[in-house]
C-alpha positions as CSV (number, residue, x, y, z in Angstrom):
1,M,28.4,-13.8,13.4
2,A,25.8,-15.1,10.9
3,K,26.6,-18.6,9.5
4,K,23.6,-19.1,7.3
5,I,22.3,-16.3,5.0
6,L,19.1,-16.5,3.1
7,V,18.9,-14.2,0.0
8,A,15.7,-13.6,-1.7
9,T,16.0,-13.1,-5.5
10,D,13.9,-12.8,-8.6
11,L,17.0,-13.4,-10.7
12,T,16.7,-10.0,-12.4
13,A,19.2,-7.1,-12.5
14,R,17.3,-5.4,-9.6
15,A,18.4,-8.2,-7.4
16,D,22.1,-7.5,-8.0
17,R,22.5,-5.3,-4.9
18,P,21.2,-7.7,-2.2
19,F,23.0,-10.5,-3.9
20,A,26.3,-8.6,-3.9
21,R,25.9,-7.5,-0.3
22,A,25.1,-11.1,0.8
23,K,28.2,-12.3,-1.0
24,M,30.3,-9.7,0.7
25,L,28.9,-10.7,4.1
26,A,29.3,-14.4,3.4
27,D,32.9,-14.0,2.5
28,M,33.5,-11.9,5.7
29,W,31.7,-14.3,7.9
30,K,32.6,-17.5,6.1
31,A,28.9,-18.2,6.0
32,D,26.7,-20.4,3.7
33,R,24.4,-18.7,1.3
34,T,21.0,-19.9,0.1
35,L,19.3,-18.1,-2.8
36,L,15.6,-18.3,-2.6
37,F,13.5,-17.9,-5.8
38,V,9.8,-17.5,-5.1
39,S,7.3,-18.2,-7.9
40,P,3.9,-16.4,-7.4
41,E,2.1,-19.1,-9.3
42,K,1.9,-22.8,-8.4
43,K,3.3,-24.0,-11.8
44,E,6.2,-26.3,-12.3
45,V,9.6,-24.5,-12.4
46,E,12.4,-26.0,-14.4
47,I,15.2,-26.2,-12.0
48,E,17.9,-26.5,-14.8
49,K,16.6,-23.3,-16.3
50,I,16.7,-21.5,-13.0
51,E,20.3,-22.7,-12.4
52,T,21.3,-21.6,-15.8
53,L,19.8,-18.1,-15.3
54,L,21.5,-18.0,-11.9
55,L,24.9,-18.5,-13.4
56,R,24.2,-16.3,-16.3
57,T,23.1,-13.5,-13.9
58,Y,25.7,-13.8,-11.2
59,G,28.6,-15.8,-12.8
60,E,31.2,-17.1,-10.5
61,D,29.8,-15.3,-7.5
62,A,26.9,-17.8,-7.5
63,E,29.2,-20.8,-7.2
64,G,28.7,-22.5,-3.9
65,C,25.3,-21.1,-3.3
66,N,22.4,-23.4,-2.4
67,L,19.3,-22.8,-4.4
68,A,15.8,-23.0,-3.0
69,I,12.6,-22.7,-5.1
70,N,9.2,-22.3,-3.6
71,Y,5.7,-20.9,-4.5
72,G,3.2,-18.5,-2.9
73,S,3.3,-15.1,-1.2
74,A,6.9,-13.9,-1.1
75,P,7.0,-12.5,2.4
76,K,5.5,-15.6,3.9
77,V,7.6,-18.0,1.9
78,I,10.8,-16.1,2.8
79,A,9.9,-16.2,6.6
80,D,9.0,-19.8,6.4
81,T,12.1,-20.8,4.5
82,A,14.4,-18.9,6.8
83,L,12.8,-20.8,9.8
84,Q,13.2,-24.2,8.1
85,L,16.9,-23.5,7.2
86,E,17.6,-21.9,10.5
87,S,19.0,-18.8,8.7
88,D,20.8,-16.2,10.8
89,L,20.1,-13.3,8.4
90,I,17.6,-12.7,5.6
91,V,18.7,-10.3,2.8
92,V,16.1,-8.7,0.5
93,G,16.1,-5.7,-1.8
94,A,13.8,-2.9,-2.9
95,A,12.3,-3.3,-6.3
96,R,12.2,0.5,-6.9
97,H,14.5,2.6,-4.8
98,N,12.7,5.1,-2.5
99,N,9.2,4.4,-3.8
100,I,6.7,3.6,-1.1
101,S,5.0,1.1,-3.4
102,D,8.2,-1.1,-3.3
103,F,7.4,-4.7,-2.9
104,F,9.4,-5.0,0.3
105,L,8.0,-1.9,1.9
106,G,4.7,-1.4,3.7
107,T,2.6,-4.5,4.6
108,A,5.0,-6.9,2.9
109,V,8.0,-6.0,5.0
110,D,5.8,-5.8,8.1
111,H,4.8,-9.5,7.6
112,L,8.3,-10.6,6.8
113,V,9.9,-8.8,9.8
114,H,7.3,-9.8,12.3
115,H,7.2,-13.4,11.2
116,A,10.9,-13.9,10.4
117,S,13.1,-16.0,12.7
118,A,16.1,-13.8,11.8
119,P,17.0,-10.2,11.3
120,V,16.1,-8.8,7.9
121,L,18.5,-6.6,5.9
122,I,16.9,-4.5,3.3
123,V,19.6,-3.5,0.8
124,K,19.0,-0.2,-1.0
125,T,22.5,0.9,-2.0
126,R,25.2,-0.6,-4.2
127,P,27.8,-2.3,-1.9
128,R,31.2,-0.6,-2.1
129,G,32.7,-2.0,1.0
130,D,32.0,-3.2,4.5
131,Y,29.7,-1.1,6.7
132,Q,31.9,1.3,8.5
133,T,29.5,3.5,10.5
134,I,26.2,2.2,11.8
135,L,23.3,4.2,13.3
136,V,21.3,2.3,15.9
137,A,18.1,3.9,17.2
138,T,17.2,3.1,20.8
139,D,14.3,3.6,23.2
140,F,16.2,1.8,26.0
141,S,14.0,-1.3,25.6
142,D,15.2,-4.9,25.5
143,F,14.3,-5.0,21.8
144,S,16.6,-2.0,21.1
145,A,19.3,-3.7,23.2
146,R,19.1,-6.7,21.0
147,A,19.3,-4.5,17.9
148,L,22.5,-3.0,19.3
149,R,24.0,-6.4,20.2
150,T,23.2,-7.7,16.8
151,A,24.9,-4.7,15.1
152,L,28.0,-5.3,17.3
153,D,28.1,-9.1,16.6
154,F,27.4,-8.9,12.9
155,F,29.9,-6.0,12.2
156,P,32.8,-6.2,14.6
157,N,34.9,-3.6,12.8
158,A,32.2,-0.9,12.5
159,K,31.6,2.1,14.6
160,I,28.2,2.4,16.2
161,E,26.3,5.7,16.7
162,L,23.6,4.9,19.3
163,V,20.9,7.6,19.2
164,H,17.9,8.3,21.5
165,A,15.5,11.0,20.8
166,Y,13.8,12.5,23.8
167,H,10.9,14.9,23.8
168,V,10.3,17.9,26.1
169,A,6.8,17.6,27.4
170,Y,4.4,20.4,26.5
171,E,7.2,22.3,24.8
172,A,4.7,24.5,23.1
173,W,3.4,25.8,26.4
174,L,6.3,25.4,28.7
175,K,9.4,27.3,27.4
176,S,11.2,27.0,30.8
177,D,14.8,26.2,30.5
178,G,14.4,24.2,33.7
179,V,11.9,21.8,32.1
180,A,14.2,21.1,29.2
181,A,17.1,20.6,31.6
182,E,15.0,18.2,33.7
183,M,14.0,16.2,30.6
184,L,17.7,16.0,29.4
185,S,18.7,14.8,32.9
186,D,16.2,12.1,32.9
187,A,17.3,11.0,29.5
188,E,20.9,10.9,30.5
189,K,20.1,8.8,33.5
190,E,18.1,6.3,31.3
191,L,21.0,6.2,28.8
192,D,23.6,5.5,31.6
193,N,21.3,2.7,33.0
194,F,20.8,1.2,29.5
195,M,24.5,1.1,28.8
196,T,25.3,-0.4,32.3
197,E,22.6,-3.1,32.0
198,I,23.6,-4.1,28.5
199,D,27.1,-4.8,30.0
200,L,29.2,-4.6,26.9
201,S,32.8,-5.7,26.7
202,E,35.4,-3.0,26.8
203,E,36.1,-3.6,23.1
204,D,32.5,-3.3,22.1
205,A,31.8,-0.3,24.4
206,A,34.7,1.5,22.7
207,R,32.9,1.2,19.4
208,V,29.7,2.6,20.6
209,T,29.1,6.4,20.8
210,P,25.8,7.1,22.6
211,Q,24.1,10.4,22.0
212,L,20.8,12.1,23.0
213,V,18.9,14.4,20.6
214,E,15.9,16.5,21.5
215,G,12.9,16.2,19.2
216,N,11.3,13.7,16.9
217,L,13.0,10.4,16.3
218,H,12.2,10.3,12.6
219,Q,13.5,13.7,11.9
220,S,16.6,13.1,14.1
221,V,17.5,9.8,12.2
222,H,16.7,11.5,8.9
223,N,19.2,14.4,9.7
224,M,21.9,12.0,10.8
225,L,21.5,9.8,7.7
226,D,21.4,12.9,5.5
227,T,25.1,13.7,6.5
228,G,26.3,10.8,4.4
229,D,28.5,9.5,7.2
230,V,26.3,6.5,8.1
231,D,26.3,3.2,6.0
232,L,23.6,1.3,7.8
233,L,20.5,2.0,9.9
234,V,19.5,-0.6,12.6
235,L,16.1,-0.7,14.2
236,G,14.4,-2.9,16.6
237,T,10.9,-3.9,15.5
238,H,9.4,-3.7,18.9
239,G,9.8,-1.3,21.8
240,R,8.1,0.5,24.5
241,G,5.5,3.3,24.2
242,G,5.4,4.7,20.7
243,F,8.7,3.4,19.5
244,V,7.0,0.4,17.9
245,M,5.2,2.8,15.7
246,A,8.4,4.6,14.9
247,T,10.1,1.5,13.5
248,I,7.9,-1.0,11.8
249,G,4.4,0.2,12.6
250,S,2.2,2.4,10.5
251,R,5.1,4.5,9.2
252,A,7.3,1.6,8.1
253,S,6.9,2.5,4.4
254,E,7.9,6.0,5.2
255,M,11.0,5.2,7.2
256,L,12.3,2.6,4.8
257,G,11.4,4.6,1.9
258,W,13.3,7.7,2.7
259,S,16.3,6.0,4.2
260,P,19.2,6.5,1.8
261,V,21.1,3.6,3.3
262,D,20.5,-0.1,4.0
263,V,18.2,-0.9,6.9
264,L,18.6,-3.9,9.2
265,M,15.4,-4.8,11.0
266,V,15.9,-6.9,14.2
267,G,12.8,-8.6,15.5
268,K,12.0,-10.8,18.5
269,P,14.3,-13.9,18.9
270,A,12.8,-17.1,17.4
């Protein structure tokens, strides 16, 4: 489990959600929290005023937190600070929920996730309890295996829905049931191999429910999140083939934008 959590905050009310989630996780993991305040301008910041605002905004929940203050581009500063502090998890929020112009969507989160030394948790919902059901998307790559392991390690009491979307080649032209059956058979073999190679403990394996869905990954994930049964979406930021584009590539703003739940982005190991 994570022992060092870095929380990016602008000390406004909109940062309440990531702060509250980080507090909940820190209590569960017995982890240290560092609150990072990034000033866009290189002007002197009065630390006493920041500390006063911190206590005024978060009250007793801020007690025991470390405070870091830096200047510059927020995504770069967050990534650099996490590396310096050897943080195990970075927690950020969305400035305006479900708006693709959110600060932490698009190119900003691209930079943060690709340069961060730790997984990045983008908090969108008001925390009401621990994550109970987690959806992990997989393309059977080593990166998606790391995403699955991270979800299992971070949240030992949660159920994991592991989903892989496969596509029937030339479906518009080939309507043969045999083609579809063959594609499904190939996907089942890949799934079996993936689960064998990842070599989970019996306890962890019992928490994972693998499933195959035919069609587009985005639509499949959207449909599963739309049921309201999932608390957290976990994605690897790299993969094989087109999966990299399905996670943090050109459609990152779309995927993070329409997700009604928090999203944990797991990148390459530092």
